DRENSE-88250 format. One record per residue (C-alpha): x, y, z; residue in one letter. Coordinates in steps of 0.2 Angstrom, whole numbers, padded with zeros to 4 digits, always signed. Layout:
BEGIN
XYZA;...
END
This chain:
BEGIN
+0035+0380-0167M;+0020+0369-0169S;+0005+0372-0157Q;+0004+0353-0156F;+0022+0350-0150A;+0025+0341-0134F;+0037+0355-0128N;+0022+0367-0127T;+0016+0357-0112L;+0021+0359-0094D;+0030+0343-0094L;+0046+0339-0084P;+0062+0340-0094D;+0066+0321-0092E;+0049+0317-0100L;+0051+0329-0114L;+0068+0322-0118G;+0062+0304-0118N;+0047+0309-0129L;+0060+0316-0142E;+0071+0300-0141S;+0055+0290-0144L;+0051+0300-0159G;+0035+0308-0152Y;+0038+0325-0160T;+0019+0331-0161A;+0004+0327-0152M;-0011+0318-0159T;-0027+0327-0159P;-0034+0318-0144V;-0017+0322-0135Q;-0018+0340-0139A;-0036+0342-0133L;-0034+0331-0117S;-0016+0333-0110L;-0017+0351-0104P;-0032+0347-0094A;-0025+0330-0088I;-0008+0339-0083I;-0018+0352-0074A;-0026+0339-0063G;-0044+0339-0070S;-0055+0324-0072D;-0056+0320-0091V;-0067+0310-0102I;-0059+0306-0119A;-0069+0298-0132E;-0059+0293-0148G;-0056+0278-0158K;-0043+0265-0155T;-0026+0271-0161G;-0029+0289-0157S;-0015+0291-0144G;-0026+0290-0128K;-0013+0279-0119T;+0001+0291-0120A;-0010+0305-0115A;-0015+0297-0098F;+0002+0289-0096G;+0010+0306-0097L;-0003+0313-0085G;+0001+0299-0072I;+0020+0302-0073L;+0018+0321-0070C;+0009+0317-0054R;+0020+0303-0048L;+0032+0304-0033E;+0045+0292-0037P;+0052+0291-0019K;+0035+0286-0012R;+0035+0267-0015F;+0016+0264-0014C;+0002+0263-0028T;-0001+0280-0034Q;-0010+0276-0050A;-0022+0263-0055L;-0027+0259-0073V;-0041+0247-0077L;-0042+0238-0094C;-0055+0226-0101P;-0042+0213-0107T;-0025+0206-0103R;-0018+0211-0120E;-0023+0229-0118L;-0016+0229-0100A;+0000+0223-0106D;+0001+0236-0120Q;-0003+0250-0108V;+0010+0244-0095A;+0023+0243-0109D;+0019+0260-0115E;+0020+0268-0098I;+0037+0260-0095R;+0043+0267-0111R;+0037+0284-0107L;+0044+0283-0089A;+0061+0276-0094R;+0070+0292-0091A;+0064+0293-0073I;+0074+0281-0062P;+0066+0267-0052N;+0048+0269-0058I;+0039+0252-0054K;+0024+0246-0065V;+0015+0230-0060A;+0002+0221-0072T;-0012+0212-0063L;-0021+0201-0074C;-0030+0184-0074G;-0023+0169-0082G;-0006+0171-0073T;-0001+0165-0056P;-0005+0176-0041L;+0012+0173-0032G;+0023+0183-0043P;+0010+0197-0043Q;+0009+0197-0024V;+0028+0198-0023G;+0029+0213-0034S;+0016+0222-0024L;+0025+0218-0008E;+0041+0226-0015R;+0031+0242-0019G;+0025+0248-0035V;+0020+0265-0041H;+0008+0261-0055I;-0004+0246-0056V;-0012+0241-0073V;-0024+0227-0072G;-0041+0219-0077T;-0055+0222-0065P;-0057+0204-0060G;-0039+0201-0054R;-0037+0219-0046V;-0053+0215-0036E;-0046+0198-0031D;-0030+0206-0024H;-0041+0219-0015L;-0051+0205-0007Q;-0035+0196-0002R;-0028+0212+0005N;-0012+0211-0006T;-0016+0227-0015L;-0018+0244-0006E;-0025+0259-0015L;-0025+0272-0001K;-0011+0281-0010G;-0019+0282-0027V;-0019+0300-0035R;-0024+0295-0053T;-0038+0282-0057F;-0040+0278-0076V;-0054+0268-0084L;-0047+0263-0101D;-0059+0256-0114E;-0073+0259-0101A;-0087+0254-0113D;-0079+0238-0117R;-0077+0234-0099M;-0096+0236-0096L;-0099+0226-0112E;-0089+0212-0104M;-0099+0212-0088G;-0086+0221-0077F;-0098+0233-0069Q;-0099+0226-0052E;-0081+0223-0051S;-0077+0241-0056V;-0089+0248-0043D;-0081+0237-0030N;-0064+0244-0035I;-0070+0262-0035I;-0076+0261-0017E;-0058+0257-0012R;-0050+0271-0022V;-0048+0288-0012P;-0061+0301-0016A;-0048+0314-0018D;-0041+0309-0034R;-0040+0313-0053Q;-0051+0301-0063T;-0048+0299-0082L;-0061+0289-0092L;-0056+0283-0110L;-0069+0276-0121S;-0072+0273-0140A;-0090+0277-0137T;-0100+0286-0124Y;-0116+0276-0121P;-0129+0280-0107D;-0121+0268-0095E;-0104+0277-0096I;-0112+0294-0094Q;-0120+0287-0078S;-0103+0281-0071I;-0095+0298-0076A;-0109+0307-0066R;-0106+0296-0051R;-0087+0296-0050I;-0080+0311-0058M;-0079+0329-0053D;-0084+0341-0067I;-0075+0332-0080P;-0068+0340-0096V;-0075+0332-0111M;-0064+0328-0126V;-0072+0320-0141K;-0065+0316-0158L;-0077+0313-0172D;-0065+0302-0182E;-0074+0286-0184A;-0081+0288-0201H;-0066+0296-0210D;-0068+0290-0228D;-0051+0298-0232C;-0042+0285-0222S;-0054+0270-0223I;-0061+0264-0239H;-0077+0254-0235Q;-0083+0242-0249R;-0098+0232-0248F;-0102+0215-0257F;-0119+0206-0259K;-0118+0187-0258V;-0131+0174-0260D;-0126+0160-0248D;-0112+0153-0237H;-0103+0146-0252A;-0103+0163-0261A;-0097+0171-0245R;-0082+0160-0245Q;-0079+0162-0263S;-0080+0181-0261A;-0067+0181-0247L;-0055+0170-0257R;-0056+0181-0273L;-0053+0197-0264L;-0038+0191-0254L;-0030+0184-0270L;-0033+0200-0280Q;-0027+0212-0267H;-0014+0201-0258Q;-0014+0211-0241P;+0000+0207-0229E;-0011+0209-0214S;-0030+0205-0214T;-0042+0204-0199L;-0058+0195-0202I;-0073+0197-0190F;-0086+0183-0188C;-0101+0183-0177N;-0098+0166-0169T;-0084+0155-0164R;-0091+0141-0176V;-0089+0153-0190D;-0071+0158-0185V;-0066+0140-0186R;-0075+0137-0202D;-0067+0152-0211V;-0050+0147-0204V;-0051+0130-0211Q;-0058+0136-0228F;-0043+0148-0229L;-0030+0134-0224K;-0037+0122-0236D;-0034+0135-0250H;-0016+0139-0245G;-0018+0154-0234F;-0009+0158-0218S;-0023+0160-0206A;-0026+0160-0187L;-0041+0159-0176A;-0044+0170-0161L;-0060+0167-0150H;-0065+0165-0132G;-0061+0146-0131E;-0043+0148-0133L;-0032+0146-0117D;-0021+0160-0113Q;-0005+0152-0120R;-0013+0149-0137D;-0021+0167-0137R;-0004+0175-0133D;+0005+0165-0147Q;-0009+0169-0160T;-0008+0187-0156L;+0011+0187-0157I;+0012+0178-0173R;-0001+0189-0182F;+0006+0206-0175S;+0024+0201-0180N;+0019+0197-0198K;+0021+0178-0196S;+0003+0175-0202A;-0006+0185-0215C;-0024+0183-0209V;-0032+0183-0192L;-0050+0177-0190V;-0059+0183-0174A;-0075+0186-0165T;-0078+0203-0158D;-0068+0200-0142V;-0054+0205-0153A;-0061+0221-0159A;-0051+0232-0147R;-0035+0233-0138G;-0024+0222-0150L;-0007+0228-0153D;-0008+0227-0172I;+0001+0240-0183D;-0002+0244-0201S;-0017+0233-0203L;-0021+0233-0221D;-0039+0226-0222V;-0053+0223-0210V;-0066+0210-0217V;-0084+0209-0210N;-0087+0191-0215Y;-0104+0194-0208Q;-0111+0211-0204L;-0110+0216-0186A;-0125+0214-0175R;-0126+0233-0173D;-0119+0249-0181A;-0108+0253-0166E;-0099+0237-0167T;-0097+0239-0186H;-0088+0255-0183V;-0076+0247-0169H;-0072+0233-0181R;-0068+0245-0196V;-0058+0256-0184G;-0045+0243-0183R;-0038+0249-0200T;-0034+0266-0205G;-0027+0270-0188R;-0019+0287-0184A;-0022+0293-0201G;-0015+0279-0211E;-0025+0272-0226S;-0035+0256-0225G;-0049+0246-0232E;-0064+0237-0225A;-0074+0224-0235W;-0091+0220-0229S;-0102+0205-0235F;-0120+0205-0233H;-0135+0194-0240D;-0154+0196-0241A;-0156+0194-0222K;-0146+0210-0219D;-0157+0223-0227D;-0161+0231-0210Y;-0143+0231-0204R;-0138+0239-0221M;-0151+0252-0219A;-0145+0256-0201V;-0127+0257-0207L;-0132+0269-0221K;-0140+0281-0208D;-0124+0279-0197T;-0112+0282-0211L;-0122+0296-0218G;-0120+0290-0236R;-0127+0277-0249N;-0120+0260-0248L;-0117+0254-0266V;-0112+0236-0269D;-0097+0233-0279E;-0092+0218-0291S;-0081+0204-0286L;-0065+0200-0295P;-0066+0189-0310A;-0062+0170-0307D;-0046+0172-0316R;-0038+0178-0300V;-0040+0161-0294L;-0024+0157-0303R;-0014+0168-0291A;-0005+0160-0276L;-0010+0166-0259P;+0002+0178-0251L;+0014+0170-0238Q;+0020+0179-0222P;+0037+0186-0223V;+0041+0182-0205M;+0042+0166-0195V;+0040+0166-0176T;+0053+0157-0165L;+0049+0152-0147Q;+0063+0152-0134I;+0061+0142-0118D;+0068+0156-0107G;+0062+0173-0102G;+0062+0186-0088K;+0065+0173-0074K;+0081+0168-0083Q;+0086+0187-0085K;+0084+0186-0104L;+0081+0202-0112R;+0078+0207-0131P;+0096+0213-0132G;+0102+0196-0128D;+0091+0188-0142I;+0097+0201-0155V;+0115+0199-0150G;+0114+0180-0152A;+0106+0182-0169L;+0117+0195-0176T;+0134+0189-0169G;+0148+0182-0179S;+0141+0175-0195G;+0123+0178-0190G;+0108+0186-0198I;+0106+0204-0204N;+0098+0215-0190G;+0085+0220-0203A;+0079+0202-0203Q;+0074+0203-0185I;+0056+0208-0181G;+0046+0210-0165R;+0053+0202-0149I;+0042+0198-0134K;+0048+0192-0118V;+0037+0184-0105F;+0041+0176-0088A;+0047+0159-0095T;+0046+0161-0114K;+0052+0173-0127A;+0046+0175-0145Y;+0056+0183-0159V;+0051+0186-0177A;+0064+0183-0191V;+0063+0184-0209G;+0058+0168-0218R;+0074+0168-0228K;+0084+0169-0213S;+0075+0155-0203L;+0089+0142-0205K;+0103+0153-0199M;+0092+0160-0185A;+0089+0143-0178M;+0107+0138-0179K;+0113+0154-0170K;+0100+0152-0156L;+0102+0133-0153T;+0120+0132-0155Q;+0125+0148-0147G;+0122+0154-0129K;+0113+0168-0120M;+0116+0173-0102K;+0129+0159-0102G;+0117+0145-0106R;+0108+0136-0120S;+0090+0137-0123F;+0078+0126-0132R;+0070+0135-0148V;+0056+0130-0159R;+0046+0137-0173V;+0028+0141-0169I;
END
């Protein structure tokens, strides 16, 4: 039996059975190092890159300590962004699905307060939210934390970077002192150490030095002379390698818009992600990219963490990050959980100092590579294999993923293999379908019925 098997842990039988059904057969390194201490009730600091399995580690810890028959908030998880909070809540629900009546509420900004208040009034076991919205509920006395036994700060360094220090401090004052505190972070700067000393009781430290794994991430560097050369280098590399999923980082919103327009002008399927997008457009952008309905996402560093993106082929530093730590976070989006990936970084004469710092950080010489020959310009840009459909109905209409799959695959419908990710929100649902099956998928969804009624459907 593997020493990293979940059944070597002191976990309830229902959790072990569910883990097996989910295909979680062996722990990741961060889980193997942290879970024994978490299950034992110790405070834990886990430092590891995105995709290392930290969410499942603290999720299982929460569920081990939970008393399902007590309908009060027993665990609070703070996340820096709504996207990460949604992912964490979804993962906890998956881990808890073998335990009856576990209630998980997501409290994030950008959504109405009313439904959140209603959920809290009915009683929830686990609250996952962003600091601003959780603090708002505390001020309105719609959230009570006296019963919290497990308090989690997820992506703690990112929360401080985004200016949530004061909100986090205010929330900590309302959480019982007699609790377990779990702090998850990609890095461990001085500010995080200060918080840990103040709010944790002799924490167990778990650190994985995975950030510079050249076996899983191939970092390549390209010298460019000016703006036009930078654009040309990006186009040449994308045409030569034809990656299905590319995340491009720019340092400003203006650059994001400029790169997206350049790529669109040359036939690429590209989307923009930056702070000026409203929540609806942000949600749709992330859905389309994560379900393979777009090949390229161009983003500012707000997108560096917490995005639910599997099998990311390439990360591009269109401009070098402002510091080496941010570079590491960007590059860490590919090559997750041991998978291979590539990172392409463009630099010019003004970046000599940043390149020197990167050389010291990565511990190796950074040798510039040659760009592909111009003949690759004859190639056509890769087009996404999936298309995203928006259905104007969601949880409020009792719509479930199974209803959508059933409608698509019913008599004369499309093959189930042509259905990708499905995401159901309060009043909208999104489903990815194979591009070749789009016409039939639209027909089945628009002419058929789900939950006994018809829904409007459109391509986004």
